[in-house]
N, C-alpha and C positions, 0 to 999 in steps of 0.2 A: 333784583335790579333796583338801584337807588332811584328815588323819585322825590322831588320836592315841588309843592304847589303853593304859590304865593299870590296874593291879590295886589294888583298894580293900580286899580281904580275901580269905579263903580261898574260892576259887571265885566271887569277885565281881569283875567287870571293868567299867570305864567306857570306852565308845567316844565320843570327843569330836569333834564335827563343827562347827567354827566356821563361821558363816554370817552375815555382817553385813547381808545384804540383807533378812533377815526382821525383822518387828516383833513377833514372838512367840518365846518360848522353848519348845522341844519336849523333853519327857522321856519316856523309855520304860524300864520295868522288866520284864524277861522272864526267867522261869525256863525251863530247857530240860531235858526229860526224854525218855527213849526212848518212842517210840510203841508202846504195848502195849494189847491188847484189854482186859485186866483193869483198866487205870488210865486209859485215854483219857477215859472219861466223868467220872471223878473230877477229873482235871486240868482238863477243860473247865468243870466246875461251880465250881471254886474262885474264879476271878476275879469272876464276877457275885455270888457270895455275899459275898465280902470287900468288894466295891464297895458293899454295902448300908449299911456303917457301920464306924466305928472306935470304940475305947474312949472317945475324947473327943467324937466325933460319931456316936452310936450308931444313927442312923436316917437315911433318905434326906432327910427334911425339913431336918435340921440340916446334913447334908452339902452339899445344894444351896445352902443359905443361906450356908455358908462359902465355896463356890465363887463365889457372886455377890459376896461381899465382896472377892474377889480379882479384881475386874474381869471377871467372867464366865469364869473359868478352866474348863477341861473336863478330866475324867478318865473314861476308858472302859475297859471290860474287853476283853481281847484273847486270842484262842485261834487258833493257826495250826498247820498241818502243814507242816514243811519237811524234805524228804527223808524219813528214817525217824525224825525227832524231832518232838516236840510242844512248841510254845512257848506259854506262858500267863502273863499278867500284866496290866500296865496301860499305857495311853498317856495322857500329859498334855500340856496346852498352856496357856500363859499369856502375856499381853502382856509386852513388854520393859519394864524399869524406866523407860526414857526416855519411854514412852507413858503412864505413870501420872500422875495429876494432882498427887499429892503427892511423886512421885519415890521412894516407899518401895521397898525391895527386894521383889521378888515371886518370884524363883527359889527362895529358901530356903523360903518357905511351901509352894510346890507340891512341892518335894522332900520336905519333912517329911510332907506328906499322903500321898505315895506310900509313904514308909517306914512310916507308921502303918497304911495299908491292908494292907501285907504283914506287919508285925511286931506290930501292936497292933489287931487287928480287934475288932469288937463281939462280946462273948461273953455267954453265959447259963449260969450254973452251971458255969463252967470250959470250956465247949465252944462251938462255933459256934452261933449263934442258930437253934433248930429251925425257926421260922417262915420265916427267910430261906432255909434249906436247902431246905425243902419247896416254897416258892414258886418258887425258881429251878430246882429239879429239874423241876417241872411244865412250866416254860417250855422247858427243855432237851429234855424228852421230846417236847413238841409240835414243836420244831424238827427232831428226828430223824425223827418221823413225817411231817412236811410235805414232805420231800425227794421223796417219790413223787408229789406233786401237780405238780411241775415235771418233766415227763418227760425233757426234754433233760438236766438236771442228774442226774436219777435214772439215766439210761442211762450217762452218763459215770462215775458212782459205781459202777455195777454192773460196767462193763468193768474198772475197776481192781481191784474185789473179786475178780473171777474170774481176772484176769491175775496178781495178786499174792496168791493165796489162801493161800500159805504164807509170806508176807512182811509185815512191818509196814506197808509202803507201801499195802497194800490197805485199811487201816483208815481210818475217818472221823476227822476231827480233833475231833469232838464226841462220839464214842463211839457205842455201840449201845444200843437201848432196854432190853434185858434187864439190862445192867450198870448203866445209869442208874437204872432202877426199883428196884434193890436198894440204892441209896445211902441211908444213914441219917445223921442229924446226927453220931452218934458215929463212924461209919466215916469220914465226911468230915473230922472234926476230927483223927482219928489220921493220916489221909493228909496233911492240911495240915501237921501238925507234922513228918512225915517228909520231905516235899518241902522245907520251910523249911530243914531241916538238911542235906539231901544233894544237892539239885539245883543245878547252876550257875546263877548269876544274872548276866545281861548287862544293863547300864545304858547308855542312849544319851542324849546331849544334842546338840541342834542349836540354835544361836542365837548371840547376840553376847557372852555371858558369857565371861570369861577362864577358862582351864583351872583355875588354883588355886582360884578361887571355886566353880566347878562341882564340883570334886573334894571340897572341904571340905563343901559343902552335902549332897552325896550320901553321903559317908562318915558324916556326923552322922545323916542320916536313916535309914541302915541299920545303925547301930552296934549295935543290939540283935538283929540277925539271928543266930540260933544256927547254927553250922556244925559238921558232924561227918562226916568221911569223904566229902567231896563227890565224886560220881561224874563222871568226865570224859565229854565227848560222844563217843559211839561212832562208828565209821566207817559210811558208807552202803554197803550191800552191792549188788553188781550181779551178776545171774545171766544165764546164756545162755538163749536162747529154747528153747522146747520143740521137740523133733524133729518133732512133728506138731502143727499149731496146734489149740488148744482151741476148740471151737465151742459156743457157748451161745445157746439161743433161749428167750425168755421171752414169755409172752402176758399182756397186760393190756388193759383197756378203753381202747384208743387208736385214733385214726383215721389217724395218721401213724406209719410205722415209724421206728425209731431204729437205725441201723447204726453200730457202733463197732469199730474195728480197733486192736489194740495190737501195737506192734513193739518189740523190744529191740535197742538199738544197742551194738555191742561196741567201737567205736572211742571211746576216751576223749579226744576232741578237742572241747572245749566250744564253741569259736568256730565250727568247721565244722558241728557239730550244730545250733547256733542258726541258721546260715544255711540249712542243709538244711530245717529246719522252716519258716522264713520263706518260702522259695521253693516248698516243697511244699504247704503249706496254712495257713501262719500269718498271711497278709495277704490283702487284697482283690485283690492282683495275683498271688496264688499259683496254682499249677497246678490245685489242687482247685476253687477258686472259678471260675477262668476257663474251665476245660474241663468238669469234671464237673457243675458247677452251671449256668454261663452257656451254654456252647456245646452241651452234650448234654442239658441240662435233666433230669438224672437225680436231682437232689437239691433239696430246698428250701433246705438249707444244707449246706456241707461245709467243714470246717476241720481243722487239725491243731494239736497242742500238744506241746511238748517238755517233759518232766519232767526238767529238765537234770541235776540231781544224781544221779538214779537211772538215767539212760540209757534212758529210755522215750520213745517217740513214739506218741501216740494220735491217732486220727482219729475225729471225730464227724460224723454226717450224718443228715439227716431225709429220708426217702424214701417213695415209694409202696410198699406191701407187695410188689407184683409185680416191683419193680425191684431187689430185694435182690441177686440174683446179678450182674446187669449192673453195678450200682453198685459192688459189691465188686471186680469184674474191672477196672473203669475206674480205681478208686482205686489198685489195684496197678499198673496200666499207667502212671499218673502217677509212681509211685515208681520204676518201671523207667526212665522218662525221666530222672529225677534220677541214677540209677545210671550211665547211659550218657552223661551230659552233654548231653542233648537239651534245651537251653534257649538263649535269646538272652542276649546280654551285658547287656541292660537289666534282665533279671530278677534277675541277681546284684547289679547296681548298686542296683536298687530295694530289695532286701533289706538291703543294707549301709546305704543311706540311712535306712531305717526305724530300724535300731538306732542309727545316728548321731544322729538326732533324739531318740530315747528316752533314750539314755545321756547326751547332752550336756545334756538338760533335767532329768535326775534331780536335779540340785542346786537346782532350783526348788521342790522339795517335800521338806520335812523327813520327812514320812511315807514317801515313796519311798526316801529315803536310809537311814532306819532299817531298812526292809524289806530293802533290798539288802545292807546290811552284816550284818544278822542272818543272812540266808541264807548269806553267805560264811562266817560263823563256824561255822554248823551243818555246812557242807560241808567245813570244814577248808581253805578257800581264803583268799587275801589280796589279791584284785584290788580296784582302785578302778573306778568307772565309766569313767574315762578309760583305765585300763590294759586293761580288757576290750574297750573300743572299738578300741584299737590292735591287739589280737589279732584282732578281727573284720576290720579293714581289711586285715590281712596274709593272710587266708585265700585260698587259690588254688582254682580250679575243681576241680583234682585232689583236693584234700582234701575238698571237698563230695561228690564222687563216691565217695570211699573211705568216707565216713560213710554215704552212702545204700546202698552195697554191703554194709555191715555190719549194716544194719537188716533183721531177720528177723521175719516175722510170727509172733506168739506166741498171740494170742487174737482171736477174732471173737465179738462180742456183737450179737444182733439182738432188738429189742423189737418184737413184732408184736401185732395185734389178737386178741382172744379167738376170733373166728369165722374167722380165717384158717386155711387148711389147713396 
């Protein structure tokens, strides 16, 4: 997949991904900041507040009317956690000029709108509009509170919080309720101006437009971006596992237990770690699904996830309360099988085939390509999907075993019912 990265200004870069197959142009503008407890809620609140209007289009009604005039273009707020960084900004999409009835250029108006959302937002008395801040803050607080209503997601969140209790990775991408509740319009305005000046800005384009045109459109759109001592993206830290696993038990009004295990992988071999996860619990052909769930019926669900850039492997399972010890032992037994190479050749081929399909089809989605390359930038890596696939294809069974042998249990989290002993 062809990729070009050019600098447009201080701490402002464009990643250009030509794709003639698409009938749309895709634009992304993402600020990158360290994930910190005191700023996570502020960063997460900025995009939806800014999305409410610009100086020229100061409310949603006029904003949506303008997008309708651009053949139904779309712009959405975006907030993500990537490694130990928080990315926040906007995603935009518009049809290609060739699809417009009058053939007028459409890339430039969408780029200009993204630039206005960032550099020229709707203001009131020199600050962000209080009604917009208060309305979006209420939505944000509701989102933070609502996590507990989906117990599977809540258990996954709590496992990472406990496992990374002294690390940024344990934080939520939308912040915590206490810090969100304390945000005022003046606080958010000051934070907005600080981030505008100091945070790296990564721009992405995917579509048929030629690079010079895209570069000119985005350079003009963000010409008014103030820059001052832009902070570079910091490295992602990796810590060794605890000498004794941390055990956390929590009781809520639930009828199904949630068991989570967190492992730290010390081998920095991304391709082998990815295959370890896929074979262990990342697919429907994995050991956790085939053995712990299907064969032994110990779990309603059992899967693993690799937090690739952080070197963490987490397991999520739904169980009967009485099965917690047995399920935990069997999950560990499946990891031991990975350590000793106790698997069939088809298991490895199935895992490689899954990544083959996923990475070769990444170019079919502009959104997936943007997410992939943004993650690469945050992690300080420079792979393409094809390059990463070549690394995965070259992984040997011995490297997967080495990755599994380096995985050490760090934290066990169990969510049980209130009336359980």
